[in-house]
N, C-alpha and C positions, 0 to 999 in steps of 0.2 A: 340613355339609349344612344347607340353609335350611329354614325352616318351609314347609309347603305350606298355603296358604290360598286357598280358593275362595269368592268372594262369591256367595251364593245369592239374596239379595234386597237391594235398596237403595232407600231412600225419602228424598227430600229435601223438607223443609218449611221455611217461614219462620215464625218466632215473634218478633214485634216487630222488633227490630233484629238478630236472630240467625238464622243458617241452621242447621237441625238435620238431620243426616244419620244415618239409622238403617240399620244393615246387619245382615244375618243371614249368618254365615260358617260354612264348614266348614273345620276345621283338622286337619291330620294331623301328628303328632309321633312321632319315634322315641323309644326308651327313653333314648338318650343325650341327646336334646334335653330330655326331661322331667327328667332328672337335672341338666342344666345349669340349667334354670329353677328347680329346687328349691334348688340351691346358690346361685343368685342371690338367692332369697328369704331364705335363711339369712344371706347377707352383708348384705342390707338390714336384717334384724332386728338383727344384731350392731351395725351402725352406729347404729341407733335406741337400742339399749341403751347404747352409749357416749355418745351425745348426752344421753340421759336422766340418766346418771350425772354428766356435766359440768354439766347444768342444776341437779341437786341440790346439787352443790358450790357453785355460784354462789349458789343460793338460801340455803344455810346461811351463806355468807359475808355476804350482805346482811342476813340475820336477826341475825347476831352484831353487825354494825356498827350496826344499828338499836337493839339492846339497849344497846350502849355509849353511843350518843347519849342514850337514855332515862336512863341512869345519870348522865351529865354534866348533863342538864337537871335531874334530881332534886337534884344537888349545888348547882346555882345557885339552886334554889328553897328550899333549907334555910336556916334562920336563921343557923347558924354555918358557912357554907360556907368560911370561911377556914381552918378546922381539919380539914376532911374531905378525904380523898384516895381516889382509886379505884386499885385494884390489878388 
């Protein structure tokens, strides 16, 4: 079943190089449609959580790499760098 949407009012204006359309609508939804919309929201939230977790992993990896580079730079700047090793 499709959503029922009725346009009650529509106004079109020009703002610089953009056309702005403002609409007032009346929308009728069944319980099943609302349930589907809610499930869609939950799926989108889950995708964002997964993306956030992946970004956190990438961030931590870059942070670790940066720390490793800082350690190597410190070795090069030390006086007896021939005898120092990183583990």
